FISETOR-644509 format. One record per residue (C-alpha): z, y, x. Coordinates in steps of 0.02 Angstrom, whole numbers, padded with zeros to 5 digits, always signed. Each point is the difference from the previous one (the first is absolute). Layout:
<pts>
ZYX
...
</pts>
This chain:
<pts>
+02003+08251+04832
-00058-00088+00158
+00024+00031+00186
-00155-00081+00078
-00127+00009-00141
-00046+00123-00138
-00064-00044-00174
-00102+00127-00097
-00081-00008-00171
-00164+00094-00015
+00024+00138-00130
-00188+00025-00022
-00043-00184-00013
+00129-00092-00106
+00010-00181+00051
-00016+00032+00186
+00148-00013+00118
-00001+00021+00189
+00123-00080+00121
+00001+00088+00168
+00076-00081+00154
+00102+00149+00058
+00055-00018+00180
-00133+00109+00083
+00105+00024+00155
-00011-00190+00028
-00181-00014-00060
+00071-00080-00158
+00059-00157+00090
+00074-00128-00118
+00189+00008+00005
+00121-00110-00094
+00040+00148-00111
-00184+00032-00035
-00033-00182-00047
+00150-00004-00116
-00053+00164-00081
-00178-00063-00022
+00066-00155-00087
+00102+00107-00118
-00145+00119-00037
-00122-00143-00030
+00122-00080-00122
+00012+00162-00098
-00188+00023-00004
-00028-00180-00055
+00105+00026-00158
-00065+00175-00043
-00140-00017-00129
-00055+00180+00028
-00050-00032+00181
-00176-00068+00014
-00044+00022+00185
+00102+00006+00160
-00060+00092+00156
+00087-00043+00163
-00014+00121+00146
+00093+00071+00148
+00065+00173+00042
-00065+00095+00151
-00125-00061+00128
+00015-00188-00029
+00002-00125-00142
+00122-00120+00084
+00029-00047+00182
+00071-00171-00041
+00178-00064+00002
+00139+00104+00077
+00054-00136+00120
+00115+00114+00099
+00093+00049-00156
+00028-00182-00049
+00114-00032+00149
+00080+00171+00001
+00051-00019-00182
+00046-00185+00003
+00166-00018-00089
+00113-00145-00033
-00027-00156-00103
-00130-00139+00013
-00143+00120+00037
+00090+00066+00155
-00033-00162+00095
-00189+00015-00024
-00039+00176-00061
-00187-00016+00035
-00023-00152-00111
+00100+00083-00138
-00107+00157+00015
-00164-00096-00004
+00061-00093-00154
+00035+00169-00082
-00175+00063+00044
-00080-00160-00064
+00095+00011-00165
-00048+00182-00023
-00184-00035+00037
-00006-00148-00118
+00082+00105-00138
-00134+00133+00022
-00138-00131+00001
+00066-00071-00164
+00013+00170-00087
-00102-00019-00161
-00075+00174+00015
-00147+00060+00107
+00051+00066+00171
-00094+00112+00121
+00046+00022+00184
-00044+00176+00059
-00004-00007+00189
-00010+00132+00135
+00033-00016+00185
+00087-00156+00066
+00017-00157-00105
+00080-00129+00114
+00073-00176-00016
+00123+00004-00146
-00089+00154-00066
-00163-00096+00002
+00078-00142-00098
+00068+00127-00125
-00174+00074-00025
-00082-00170-00017
+00098-00049-00154
-00061+00154-00094
-00149-00031-00114
-00105+00141+00074
+00005+00087+00169
-00069+00175+00028
+00009+00067+00178
-00033+00164+00086
-00127+00001+00141
+00140+00027+00126
+00093-00158-00054
+00015-00148+00116
+00071-00174-00021
+00088-00119+00119
+00101-00159+00003
+00055-00002+00182
+00138-00130-00015
-00094-00123+00111
+00043+00118+00143
+00183-00026-00044
-00018-00189+00006
+00026-00023-00187
-00112-00028-00152
-00017+00120-00145
+00114-00083-00127
+00039+00130-00134
-00155-00038-00100
-00125-00111+00089
-00163+00042-00089
-00112+00044+00147
-00136-00129-00035
-00009+00048-00184
-00018+00187+00024
-00099+00003+00163
-00094-00164-00004
+00042-00141+00121
-00100+00061+00151
+00064+00178-00004
+00175-00062-00039
+00002-00110+00155
-00066+00141+00108
+00135+00120-00061
+00138-00131+00016
-00053-00059+00173
-00029+00172+00077
+00119+00113-00094
-00135+00135+00006
+00000+00138-00128
-00149+00037-00112
-00064+00156-00086
-00017+00044-00183
-00189-00014+00020
+00016-00177+00067
+00121-00045-00140
-00129+00062-00126
-00140-00101+00082
+00110-00156-00004
+00042+00025-00184
+00185+00031+00029
+00002+00173-00081
-00089+00068-00152
-00040+00176+00059
+00013+00110+00155
-00002+00188-00026
+00041+00157+00098
+00186+00034+00014
-00011+00154-00110
-00087-00101-00137
+00123-00145-00001
+00115+00059-00141
-00146+00047-00112
-00087-00167+00027
+00155-00102-00041
+00038+00108-00153
-00179-00024-00061
+00015-00189+00011
+00172+00003-00082
-00070+00104-00144
-00132-00132-00034
+00129-00140+00002
+00124+00092-00111
-00139+00026-00127
-00031-00186-00017
+00075-00092-00150
</pts>
């Protein structure tokens, strides 16, 4: 049982499991609890031979609105992390993202609505990205006076020119632009998103 994510095995397609970021009231912002739960779920999936494909998505109107920075300071406790809760939180995000990137099973990010900053980094480490036509992407941390540090892959997934433009301006870009730039595999209507991802997962599960 989890508080900030849900994990569901597909009963009609054995081998497929879906992790849903489940804080819709906060646009699925990454909390410390969510990151810890993702680490635990990924570890279980990694060692389950019956799971062949992982789909990562978000509940409600957004995929993920980035890190829950407000919650970091509100929930800062005692101990070494209390002196610098932001650094400790970013380390936690980085560890979770690297663990997902290293998962030896195919992963698909299924994205609708907002995919921002830490959420963008989370999507990037998935092997495939399928987005709805209402999805948009943004890494606005330049406007906060800081670099994106959770998973710095901008130049690899966007190309160096687009990466510099996004990093320098902090401007958001659409699913259509992401498709043109090669960042996502497919863009479909919102109502077709589940079916498209399931279709791709079916093909992967069928592979030896």
